[in-house]
C-alpha positions in Angstrom: 83.4 86.5 101.6 81.1 85.1 98.8 82.2 81.6 99.8 81.2 82.3 103.4 77.8 83.7 102.3 77.1 80.7 100.1 78.0 78.3 102.9 75.7 80.1 105.3 72.7 80.6 103.0 73.0 77.2 101.2 70.2 74.8 102.0 71.9 72.0 103.9 70.8 68.9 105.5 71.3 68.3 109.2 74.2 65.9 108.4 76.1 68.7 106.6 75.6 71.3 109.3 78.7 70.1 111.4 80.8 70.2 108.3 79.5 73.7 107.3 80.1 75.0 110.9 83.7 73.6 110.9 84.4 75.2 107.5 83.1 78.5 108.7 85.2 78.3 111.8 88.3 77.4 109.8 87.7 80.4 107.4 87.3 82.8 110.4 90.5 81.5 112.0 92.4 81.8 108.7 91.2 85.4 108.1 92.3 86.6 111.6 95.7 87.7 110.3 97.9 87.3 113.3 101.5 88.5 113.0 103.2 85.4 114.5 105.9 84.1 112.2 107.0 80.6 111.5 109.8 79.7 113.9 113.1 80.0 112.0 116.2 77.9 112.8 119.2 79.4 114.5 121.1 79.2 111.2 118.3 81.1 109.4 118.5 83.8 112.0 122.3 83.9 111.8 122.7 83.3 115.5 126.1 82.9 117.1 126.6 80.0 119.6 126.1 82.3 122.5 122.9 83.7 121.0 121.7 80.1 120.3 122.3 79.2 123.9 120.4 82.3 124.9 117.5 81.2 122.6 117.3 77.9 124.4 117.1 79.7 127.7 114.5 82.0 126.3 112.4 79.0 125.2 112.8 77.4 128.6 112.1 80.4 130.9 110.7 83.3 129.0 108.6 82.1 126.1 105.6 81.1 128.3 105.0 84.8 129.1 106.8 86.8 126.4 106.5 86.7 122.6 109.9 86.9 120.9 108.9 87.6 117.3 105.5 89.2 117.5 104.1 92.4 119.0 101.3 90.3 120.5 101.5 90.0 124.2 101.0 87.0 126.5 101.2 87.4 130.3 104.1 89.8 129.9 105.0 92.3 127.2 106.4 91.2 123.9 110.2 91.3 123.9 110.4 92.0 120.1 112.8 95.0 119.7 113.4 95.3 123.4 116.9 96.7 122.9 115.9 98.9 119.9 114.4 101.5 122.1 116.3 103.8 124.5 114.0 102.9 127.4 111.9 99.9 128.5 108.3 100.6 127.7 106.7 99.7 131.0 109.3 100.7 133.6 111.0 103.5 131.8 114.4 102.1 132.8 117.2 102.2 130.3 117.1 99.4 127.8 120.6 98.2 128.3 122.3 94.9 129.4 122.7 96.1 133.0 119.1 96.9 133.7 117.6 94.0 131.7 120.0 91.6 133.3 119.1 92.9 136.7 115.4 92.3 135.9 116.2 88.8 134.8 118.0 88.1 138.1 115.7 89.8 140.6 112.4 89.9 138.8 110.0 92.8 138.7 106.3 93.1 139.4 104.7 89.8 138.1 108.0 88.6 136.5 109.7 86.0 138.7 113.4 86.2 139.6 115.8 83.8 137.8 118.9 84.6 139.9 118.6 81.2 141.7 118.3 79.2 138.4 120.5 81.0 135.9 124.3 81.5 136.1 125.8 84.8 135.2 127.0 83.2 131.9 123.4 82.1 131.1 122.1 85.6 131.8 124.8 86.9 129.3 123.7 84.3 126.7 120.1 85.3 127.2 120.9 89.0 126.8 122.9 88.2 123.6 119.8 86.5 122.2 117.4 89.3 123.3 119.6 91.7 121.3 118.6 89.8 118.1 114.9 90.3 118.6 
């Protein structure tokens, strides 16, 4: 904080102002403290081949709306720990393969259906990956 105060209160020439502003912005961004983790490899996560296949599907279809390793939300809810609870937080449906698989295939509310683009095996692979979150 002292560094920030000294940057703000320091007499600066007009040529230094963009640099000072950029430094202040960088310090603010660094101090935000978001909970997003560095992306780990499949090996670091100890994923099986089925879970790795599910992770690739997640990256392709789910990641644009759902955070996998953070409680932060995008368009949809974070899927971190989705199977660690007895019920799904928004719908109240059981958090099991049958219900989540059904939601993947048929969609729900703003979530699109993936039944036309994913095979049953791909849904099983995706569910295997979701169990690791």
